[in-house]
C-alpha positions in Angstrom: -59.8 -31.6 -19.4 -59.5 -34.0 -22.2 -56.2 -35.2 -23.7 -56.7 -33.2 -27.1 -57.6 -30.0 -25.1 -54.4 -30.4 -23.2 -52.4 -31.0 -26.2 -53.8 -27.9 -27.9 -53.1 -25.8 -24.8 -49.4 -27.0 -24.6 -49.0 -26.2 -28.4 -50.4 -22.8 -27.7 -48.1 -22.1 -24.6 -45.0 -23.3 -26.7 -45.4 -20.3 -29.0 -45.5 -17.8 -26.2 -42.5 -16.0 -24.7 -43.1 -17.3 -21.1 -40.5 -19.5 -19.6 -42.8 -20.8 -16.9 -46.6 -21.7 -16.6 -48.7 -23.4 -14.0 -52.3 -24.4 -14.6 -54.8 -26.0 -12.3 -58.1 -27.4 -13.2 -59.9 -29.4 -10.5 -57.6 -32.5 -10.0 -55.3 -31.8 -12.9 -52.2 -29.7 -12.5 -49.9 -28.8 -15.5 -46.6 -27.2 -15.2 -44.5 -26.1 -18.1 -41.1 -25.0 -17.6 -39.3 -24.0 -21.0 -36.0 -23.2 -19.3 -34.4 -20.0 -20.5 -36.8 -19.4 -23.4 -36.9 -15.7 -22.3 -33.4 -15.2 -23.5 -34.5 -14.7 -27.0 -37.0 -11.8 -26.1 -34.3 -9.3 -25.7 -34.0 -7.2 -28.9 -30.8 -5.2 -28.8 -29.8 -2.7 -31.6 -26.6 -1.0 -31.9 -26.2 2.7 -32.2 -22.8 4.4 -32.7 -22.4 7.5 -30.6 -19.0 8.2 -31.4 -15.8 6.4 -32.6 -14.8 4.9 -29.4 -18.2 4.0 -27.9 -20.9 1.4 -29.0 -24.3 1.7 -27.5 -26.9 -1.1 -27.2 -30.5 -0.1 -27.1 -32.6 -2.9 -25.2 -36.1 -2.9 -26.5 -39.3 -4.4 -25.0 -40.2 -7.9 -26.3 -43.7 -7.7 -25.2 -46.6 -5.4 -23.8 -46.8 -5.1 -20.1 -45.7 -3.4 -17.0 -41.9 -2.8 -16.5 -40.4 -3.3 -13.2 -36.8 -2.4 -12.1 -34.5 -3.3 -9.5 -31.1 -1.9 -8.5 -29.3 -3.9 -11.2 -30.7 -1.8 -14.0 -30.0 1.7 -12.4 -28.2 4.2 -14.4 -24.4 3.9 -14.0 -24.6 0.3 -12.8 -22.1 -2.2 -14.4 -23.9 -5.2 -15.7 -22.8 -8.4 -17.4 -24.2 -10.3 -20.3 -27.3 -12.3 -19.4 -27.8 -10.4 -16.2 -31.5 -9.7 -15.4 -32.0 -6.0 -15.6 -35.7 -5.7 -15.3 -38.9 -7.7 -15.5 -42.0 -7.2 -17.6 -45.4 -8.2 -16.0 -47.7 -9.5 -18.7 -50.9 -11.5 -18.0 -49.8 -11.9 -14.2 -46.7 -13.4 -15.2 -43.1 -11.9 -14.7 -40.7 -12.2 -17.9 -37.0 -11.5 -17.1 -35.2 -8.9 -19.3 -31.6 -9.8 -19.6 -28.8 -7.7 -20.8 -27.4 -8.8 -24.2 -23.9 -7.3 -23.4 -21.4 -6.6 -20.6 -21.5 -2.8 -20.0 -22.7 0.1 -18.2 -26.4 1.3 -18.0 -26.4 4.8 -19.4 -30.0 5.5 -19.4 -33.4 4.1 -18.4 -35.8 5.4 -21.0 -39.0 4.5 -19.2 -40.1 4.8 -15.5 -40.8 1.9 -13.1 -44.3 0.6 -13.2 -44.9 2.2 -16.6 -46.9 0.4 -19.3 -44.5 -0.5 -22.2 -45.3 -1.3 -25.7 -43.7 -4.0 -27.9 -40.2 -2.9 -29.4 -40.4 0.2 -27.1 -36.8 1.2 -26.1 -36.1 0.5 -22.5 -32.3 0.9 -21.8 -29.3 2.4 -23.3 -26.0 0.2 -22.4 -22.5 1.2 -23.1 -20.6 -1.7 -24.1 -17.4 -2.1 -21.9 -14.3 -3.5 -23.5 
């Protein structure tokens, strides 16, 4: 791999929503760790269900298979930036973090389901 090829590859990776990538080509190994870049992939919207309660709808930031663990189960108390699911895309797992502190009211998709970009995943009632 030549320097200009590596440079082009790194520029392309920088525009993608992945926080960690490892590439091996013969003797060359490239590891890119962009920290918490995946924080900005959560796209919440607010919906007012009644006067006392604000609901956030967490939407999918990318296309892929969604995987849940117990932290995203209905009725679970969660805190801001807590990982509530992962989306597997191109053999990479992207964390979905809660944008708010609250209670999971509803999971709108099933575990292992293929989700589309901007598809609604969770409804979270904001606490406090």
